[in-house]
Backbone as a ProteinNet text record, in pm:
[ID]
protein_1_A
[PRIMARY]
MSVGIILGAAVAVFGLVVAIGKKVSLLHSRRNAMVRPEDVRPYTLLMGIGVALVGGGLIAKELLDMHVGGSVGWIVFTAAAAVGFILMAIAQKKYNGSFGG
[TERTIARY]
-1366.4	-1296.7	-1271.9	-1292.8	-1282.3	-1136.6	-1113.4	-980.5	-938.4	-1034.5	-1005.4	-953.9	-1007.5	-960.9	-817.7	-790	-655.4	-556.2	-593	-505.7	-485.1	-594	-584	-496.1	-507.9	-424.6	-277.5	-249.9	-111.1	-52.8	-129.9	-83.7	-64.8	-159.3	-148.9	-28.1	-5	111.2	240.5	245.5	362.8	388.8	284.1	298.6	348.6	296.5	340.9	485.6	526.7	667.1	758.7	719.4	798.1	803.3	687.7	680.1	750.2	718.8	771.5	916.5	946.6	1079.8	1179.1	1134.4	1220.8	1284.9	1207.5	1258.3	1249.8	1333.2	1334.8	1374	1448.1	1491.7	1375.1	1261.1	1145	1075.8	1104.2	1046.4	1136.6	1079.7	1157	1269.5	1388.1	1504.8	1485.4	1406.5	1379	1298.1	1220.5	1136.5	1215.6	1334.5	1410	1552.8	1578.7	1714.5	1777.7	1701.2	1755.7	1730.2	1678.7	1648.8	1779.6	1805.3	1926.5	1912	2022.3	2015.2	1940.2	1954.2	1884.6	1734.7	1691.9	1550.3	1479.7	1551.5	1491.3	1373.1	1387.3	1279.2	1150.5	1153.6	1027.8	974.4	1065.1	1022.5	949.6	1011.1	947.2	819.3	813.4	691.9	576.3	599.6	493.4	456.3	556.1	527.7	455	501.8	439.7	297.4	273.6	137.3	47.5	100	21.3	-19	75.3	45.9	-51.4	-29.6	-118.3	-260.5	-275.8	-410.4	-481.2	-408.5	-468.6	-515.3	-429.9	-467.2	-582.5	-577.9	-686.5	-817.6	-808.4	-928.8	-991.8	-907.4	-959	-1026.5	-965.3	-1027.2	-1162.6	-1165.6	-1290.7	-1396.5	-1356.5	-1451.1	-1514.7	-1430.4	-1482.9	-1576.7	-1538.3	-1624.4	-1756	-1748.9	-1871.6	-1959.8	-1900.4	-1978.6	-2051.5	-1986.7	-2048.3	-2162.6	-2147.6	-2242.3	-2338.9	-2300.8	-2386.7	-2439.6	-2351.9	-2390.9	-2392	-2441.9	-2445.7	-2306.5	-2292.3	-2164.1	-2080.2	-2122.7	-2050.8	-1907.5	-1888.3	-1754.6	-1662.3	-1714.6	-1632.8	-1597.7	-1690.7	-1664.3	-1552.4	-1559	-1455.1	-1321	-1321.6	-1197	-1137.2	-1219.3	-1170.4	-1109.8	-1175.2	-1123	-989.8	-983.1	-859.2	-746.6	-777	-675.2	-627.1	-719	-680.3	-584.9	-616.2	-527.9	-393.9	-397.5	-274.4	-187.1	-247.5	-169.6	-116.7	-192.4	-145.1	-23.1	-28.2	87.7	210.1	189.6	302.1	356.9	268.5	313.7	392.3	346.7	418.7	557.7	565.9	695.8	788	734.4	815.9	870.1	783.5	824	921.6	893.5	973.9	1110.2	1112.9	1236.3	1310.3	1242.5	1307.9	1327.4	1261.3	1279.1	1186.7	1114.2	1021.4	918.4	815.5	712.1	751.8	830.2	861.7	990	1072.8	1197.1	1318.9
-1896.4	-1771	-1711.8	-1585.7	-1517.1	-1494.9	-1497.5	-1467.9	-1326.7	-1234	-1096.3	-1084	-1164.6	-1161.6	-1214	-1321.2	-1378	-1279.7	-1222.2	-1124.7	-1001.6	-951.5	-836.7	-864.6	-983.7	-1021.1	-1027.7	-1082.6	-1090.3	-950.6	-862.2	-724.8	-653	-669.2	-604	-654.5	-785.3	-841.6	-790.7	-785.8	-731.2	-588.3	-506.2	-368.4	-359.2	-444.6	-444	-489.8	-586.4	-630.9	-515.9	-442.6	-327.6	-221.7	-191.8	-85.4	-121.7	-236	-273.8	-321.2	-395.7	-452.3	-361.6	-243.1	-149.9	-219	-298	-379.3	-302.7	-201.6	-123.1	-208.9	-315.4	-403.5	-478.5	-485.9	-552.7	-466.1	-336.6	-245.2	-240.6	-212.8	-205.7	-103.9	-137.6	-50.9	89	101.7	234.2	319	252.8	324.4	379.5	327.9	373.6	413.4	442.5	470.7	590.4	691.7	815.3	829.4	727.3	733.9	724.7	826.9	827.1	726.5	670.9	570.3	619	744.7	797.1	816.7	810.6	826.4	693.4	582.3	451.5	426.4	456.8	429.1	505.6	638.6	706.9	669.3	642.5	603.6	469.7	369.6	237.7	240.3	325.4	336.4	389.1	498.2	553.1	457.8	400.8	309	184.3	128.8	7.9	30.4	141.4	171.7	195.1	262.4	284.3	154	63.1	-67.9	-146.1	-142.8	-215	-160.3	-29.4	27.7	-23.7	-36.6	-91.6	-235	-315.7	-454.1	-461.5	-379.2	-376.5	-331	-235.6	-190.9	-300.5	-383.8	-496.6	-599.8	-627.6	-719.6	-665	-536.8	-474.8	-478.7	-452.9	-456	-593.1	-696.8	-832.4	-869.2	-835	-866.8	-789.4	-662.3	-583.5	-634.9	-676.6	-733.7	-860.2	-940.8	-1065.5	-1040	-937.6	-918.5	-802.1	-701.4	-583.5	-572.8	-591.2	-580.1	-435.2	-414.5	-280	-231.2	-100.3	-41.4	3.2	-32	9	-42.4	-165.3	-223.6	-148.1	-112.4	-38	101.2	162.9	295.4	287.2	188.6	171	138.5	48.3	14.9	136.2	212.6	330.6	431.6	452.9	547.2	498.2	371.2	315.9	318.1	279.1	277.7	419.5	515.1	654.1	705.5	681	723.7	651.7	521.8	445.4	498.6	527.7	579.3	719.5	799.4	932.6	920.9	829.5	809.2	763.3	673	626.5	739.2	822	935.6	1035.8	1061.5	1151.8	1096.5	968	905.7	915.4	886.4	892.3	1033	1130.4	1267.8	1319.3	1292.5	1347.2	1278.7	1147.5	1074.4	1024.1	1013.7	967	1079	1191.3	1306.9	1314.6	1207.7	1209.3	1098.6	1103.9	1001.2	874.5	887.5	773.5	700.6	760	692.1	764.1
67.8	83.3	-55.4	-67.3	-194.8	-236	-364.7	-418.3	-379.9	-377.5	-340.1	-198	-107.4	31.7	39.7	-32.9	-33.1	-94.5	-207.1	-272.9	-184.5	-125.1	-35.7	84	139.2	253.8	213.6	96.8	50.1	29.8	-30.6	-53.1	80.6	172	303.1	381.3	379.7	449.9	386.9	254.8	186.7	233.1	238.5	284	426.8	512.2	652.2	665.8	584.4	587.1	544.6	441.9	396.7	506.1	567.2	667.5	797.3	851.2	982.5	972	867.2	852.7	781.8	738.7	664.8	544.5	474.2	363.5	230.9	217.1	94.6	-25.1	-2.7	-111	-176.6	-110.4	-168.7	-273.7	-271	-368.5	-491.5	-605.4	-729.2	-712.5	-759.1	-737.5	-795	-900.4	-956.7	-859.7	-774.2	-678.8	-560.4	-537	-420.9	-454.3	-580.3	-625.6	-555.9	-525.2	-468.9	-318.5	-254.8	-111.6	-33.1	47.7	130.2	243.5	290.4	398.2	522.5	557.1	675.6	652	524.7	492.5	467.2	479.5	451.7	545.3	674	768.9	735.2	719.9	686.6	548.1	454	319.5	321.8	385.3	389.4	471.7	572.9	652.5	567.2	493.8	408.4	295.3	229.8	118.9	169.4	279.4	333.2	379.4	448	492.5	371.8	270.2	148.6	82.4	68.6	7.9	96.1	228.2	320.1	313.5	294.5	282	156.8	48.3	-73.7	-48.2	13.3	44.7	143.3	246.9	344.9	283.5	190.9	120.9	37.6	-22.9	-101.3	-11.4	103.6	199.5	244.5	281.4	326.9	216.8	93.4	-19	-33.2	-28.3	-43.5	71.4	194.1	308.8	303	265.8	253.4	140.5	30.1	-79.7	-35.4	49.1	95.6	193.7	277.8	386.5	368	291.7	277.1	135.1	38.3	-100.5	-146.4	-265.2	-320.1	-356	-355.4	-394.6	-275.3	-154.8	-34.4	-36.4	-77.3	-82.4	-176	-293.5	-389	-336.5	-266.5	-209.6	-106.7	-18.7	83.6	18.2	-80	-148.4	-217.4	-287.3	-358.1	-261.8	-148.1	-48.4	8.5	46.2	103.1	0.4	-122.3	-227.2	-258.1	-260.1	-286.6	-179.9	-53.9	54.9	44.7	14.9	-0.2	-111.9	-227.7	-339.7	-311.3	-239	-200	-108.7	-11.2	76.6	-2.1	-96.9	-178.1	-265.4	-319.5	-401.4	-317.3	-196	-105.9	-76.9	-46.7	-18.3	-139.1	-256.7	-377.4	-401.5	-392.8	-420.8	-314.8	-188.5	-80	-67.7	-75.1	-46.9	-170.5	-284.3	-405.9	-505.9	-483.8	-569.8	-688.4	-719.4	-831.6	-813	-895.4	-886.5	-961.1	-1065.4	-1149	-1117.4	-1036.5	-1003.8	-1051.9
[MASK]
+++++++++++++++++++++++++++++++++++++++++++++++++++++++++++++++++++++++++++++++++++++++++++++++++++++

């Protein structure tokens, strides 16, 4: 089993724990300093899904590299990571007031 699959799975599970469990405390305190209590659910949902997409993209990249080869894996990873980072940026801007904290 590839290190990338293990790392991707860990990142994806972390994202799902944040999203499903509303675990805002798992995120760096600077990332959620201005999030109001009533916004914790939508914030953790967007942040968690974004992180899970990055992890899922890494898993998909590794599996595609093993079975298909070429640059298909990198394309899928880049697309998934881009969408994930966009979701996290939206959550940061909307619920925390800024991108940096």
